[in-house]
N, C-alpha and C positions, 0 to 999 in steps of 0.2 A: 627165515627169521628176520634177516635184515630188512627184507621186503615189508614184513608186517610191522617192524618198528617204525619204517619211514612213513607208512600209512597212517599210523597212529599219531606221529609227530605232525603230519600234515593237516590231520583231523583236528588236533589240538590248536594248531596255529590258526585255521579258519575259524574255529570257535572263539578263540582269544580275540581276532580281528573283528569278528561279528560283535562281540561285547563291547569292543572299544568303539565301533561305529554307532552303536546304540546308546553307549554313555555320552559320546560327544554330541549326538543328535539331540539327547534329552537335555543337555546342558545348554545347547544352542536355543532349545526352545524356552528356556527360562530367562534369555536375554532379551530385552525389548527391542523390537525391530520397527523400522520406519513404516508407517502405513501411507499409502498413496490416496486414499479416499477418506472421507468423513461426511456422514449424513447429518444435515440440518433441517429442522422444521422451523420455519420462520414465519411470524405473524406481524413482524415490524414492515412497514410499507415497503413494497419491492423497490420503489425508485430511491429509497434512501439506503437500503440494505445491500443492493447489488454492488455499487461502487466499493463499499467496505470489504465485501467478500471477495470482489476481483483483486483488490489491493493485498488480502490475506494470501490469495494463491500465488501472487507474483513473487512472493518471499522465498528465497532459496531454501528448499526442504521442506516447505509447507505443503500440505495434501491438497487435492482437488475437493471442492465442497459440493456434495450432491445436494441441490436445494429444493426443498418442497415448500412452496409458500401457499398461504390460505387464499380465500376469495373474500371480497368485501362483505358478502351477505353471510358469512359464517365466521367473522373475524375471532380468531384465536379459539373459539370453542371447538371448531371442527378439528384442528391440530391437536388440542389437548385431549379430545376424545379419542383420537387415533392412537396417541401414545398410551392412553389407558387399555385400549383393546389390545394392542401389541405387547402388554406387559410381559407375557410369557416367552415371546421371542422378539425382543425389541429390534427394531430397524432403524430407529432414531438415535443419533449420539448426542445432538445438542439441541435444546430448545431456546430459540431466540424469540421472545414475546414482546409485543408493543404495549402490553399492560401487565398487570400482576396477579389479578385474581386467580385465573386459571393456572398459573404457575404455582400458587399455593395449594390449589386443589390437587395438583399432581404431587406436591411435597406431602400433603396429608394422605395421599393414597399409597406413600411409599415407594414411588417409581423414580425418584430423583436420588442421585448420588451426593452424599455429604462430602465438602471437600474444603480445603483451606484457601480461600481466595486471595489474590495478591492485593490487598488493600492497605491504605495508609492507616495510621494508628488513630486519626481523627475522624474515621469514616462514620457516618450516622447510623446508629444501631438499627433505626427504623428502615433502613434500605439494605439490610442482608438478613437472610433467614436465621431464625434462632437456632436451627440445627445445620447451617452452612449449605444447605441444598440449592440456594439460589442467592444471585446478588442482583440489586437494581442497577439500571443503566439509563441515565437521562430521564427527564420527566416531562410530561405535557400537561397543560392547564386545561381545565373545563371552563370554557369561556362562552360568553354571549356575543355572537355577531350580529350587528345592527346594520340596516340599510338605512344610509342617512337621507336618500332621496324620499323615502316612504315615512321616515321619522326624521324630519329636518330639525326639530327641537330637542336638543340634548335632555331637557328636562322631561321629556316623554319617554326617554329610553327605560327599558326594563333594567332592574338592578339585581334582581335575585332569581334563581333557578326555580323557586317556588312559583313564579309567574307564569310558568309554563301552563298552570292550571287555571289561570284567571280568565273569566268569561269574556273580558274586554279584548282579549288577544285571540279568540276563537277563529281559527282559520288564517292567522296572520304570522303564528310562531311555529317553529318546526323542531323535530327531534328524530335521532336516528332510531330505528327499530330496537328497543332496549333488551334483545336477547344476546347480543353479541358486543365483543370489543369493550371499549372504554365506556360506552353507555351503559352496558350491563353491569360494569363494576361500579359506575356511579350510582346506578338504581340500588344495588345491593347495599352500597355505603349508606345511601339515605334510608333504606329499609332498616338497617341495623342501628344507626345513630339518630336518625331524624335530620332535620335541618334547623339548627339553632336559630331562634328569632322567628322561625315560621311554622313549623310542626314537629311533633315528637314521633318517635318510632311507631307508636300505636296509631298514629294518624296518617301513616304513610299509605296505607291501602286506599282509603278514600280520596287521598291527594292524587294517587296514580290513576284512579278512574277519572278524576277530573281533567287530568292531563290528556288521557285518552280522547275525552270528548273536546278538548279545546286545540290541541296541538296536531300539525300535520305529521304523520309519520312516514320518514323517507327510509331508503336502504342502508344508509351509512352517513357517518359525519361528513364526509365530502359532498355528499349530495345536498346535505343541509346547507353547507357553506356556499355551494353553488347556487342554490335556491334564493338564498338571502341576497348574494351578489347579483343575480339577474333581476331581483326586485320581485320574483314570485313570492317571496315571504318578507315580512317586515323584519324579523329577526329569528335567530335559532341557537339552539345550544349545540356546540362543537368543540373541537380540539384546537389548540394553538397553531398546530402545523397546517391544518386546513384553513383556518382562518387567514393565517398569513399569506398563503398562496393567493387568495382572493384580494387581500389588502395591497400586495406587491404587484398584483397584475393590474392595478388601477381601478379597481372597482370602487363605487362609493360606500364604502363600509367601514365600520369602527369596531374595535374590539373592546368589550366591557368585561372586567373581571369581576364577577358576581359576588353578592353577599359580603361587602366590605364594611358596613357599618359595625359600630363597636359591639352591638348586641347580636349580630349575625354570625353565621357559622365561618364565613371565609370561603375562598376558592379551593376547589378540589384539585390537588396535584396527583397525577397517576405515573408512576414510573414504568419504564420497561424492565424486563428481567432477562437473565441468562442463567441457564441450568443445564447440567449434564444428566443424561438419562442413565439410569442404573443399567449395568450389564450390556451397554450398547455394543454394536459389532466392532468399532474402532475406538478402543479406550484410550490409547496413546494420542491418537489424532484429535479425539475429543477434546482432552485436557489442552491441547495447543491451541485449538479453536476457542475454547471458552475463555482462556486468559487472554487472547487477543480481543474478543469482543467485550469483555469486561474491563478492558484497560482505559485509562485516561485518554489515550490517543483515538480510540475509537468514539468515545464519548464526545471528544473535541470536534470530531467531524459531524456528529449530529447536532451538536450546539451551535456550530459556525455556519452550517448550510441550512437549506431550506426546511429541514426537519424541525428547526426552532425549537430544540428542547432545552429545558432548564438543566444546568449542570449539577450533578451530585458530587463528582470529584472536587475536592476543595482547590485543586490546582486549575481547574478550568473556570477561571474568573473572567473570561473574555467572551462568553458565550452572547449569541444575539439576544436570546431570551433571558431576560434579568427581572427578579422580582424587585419591585420598588421596595425601599427600605420600611415603608409603612403598610406594605400589602399583607393582608391577612389570609393565612391559608388554613384549610381544615385539618386538624389533629386526628390522624387516622391510624389504627393499629390494623392493617390490612390481613394479618393472619387471624385476627378475631373476625373481621367482617367476612372472610372466607367461610367461616363455620355457617354463615347464614345463607350461603348460596343456594342449596338445594330448595329451602322453603321460598326464597325470593324468586328463583328461577320458575318454579311451578306457577307462582303468582303472575309473572310475566308472561309466561305462555298463555295462561288463562285469558289475560286482559289484551295481549297483542299476538293473537294466533297467527 
């Protein structure tokens, strides 16, 4: 009898201990634990992004960033498409884009996480998502880069993006293939809004066909800037960072901020963006990385270095790229522009296969 009682007590003790272990383990599972890795899809130029990501990793307690960069020939579009394809089993935690349109496409597809970004009270409303799924970081201007040897008289320089379609510039001006990156965003903006002082949205398609006939189409904005710098082209449409590299390298080039007359649309500014992918594999580390990338500190590195970005953070008033007091910029609601992406992209694919 005593033996049976001891067996029963031992059995009860084991069961109690087992339940205790299960409860403790369960409770531990509810406690956020540090994550050693975070996956980033990045379409910001690698030369600018790598030092920032390296600095993030060096900080105590920060995870290692598994980095997936795009290639110049599929700027941003490739990574955005990949995120959409991985929606059921996300592999990406954070998306850091060098432009905004494809981030908004992801927002509209419902694959980004809504969050409270650490922003000052005077943050511009146009540079944060209406539902909190993304925040802007730095901005690049779409500029005309001119070769001063081929066009020595400033009075001859092009002053509007619309001049890409002008017959007098046939074979002398250049544009990046408008299926990717900031050029695709630029074309979608023009297809949606038109270009004030030059053409309305209904006239975009015939204008685009004229651009196809007139301009030399190259692989990317960098290639356009290099072609102008070398004298292969008289001028081209590119981004401020690519233009600055050629300018600081001593090339005989000048930057023109287009469409500045009172009746014209102004220069298009395209911000970069940071977003967290919904249900990503490393949710704790993702928040840490997203806060770091969207910080004033990170933007300061982009505005003071060769990235030559225009600051959005009010505190970053010492950036290399500064808008002149009288510089006119396009007034754009990119969330509205993104609604026109599918139609515009189909048109761009047709005209620039």
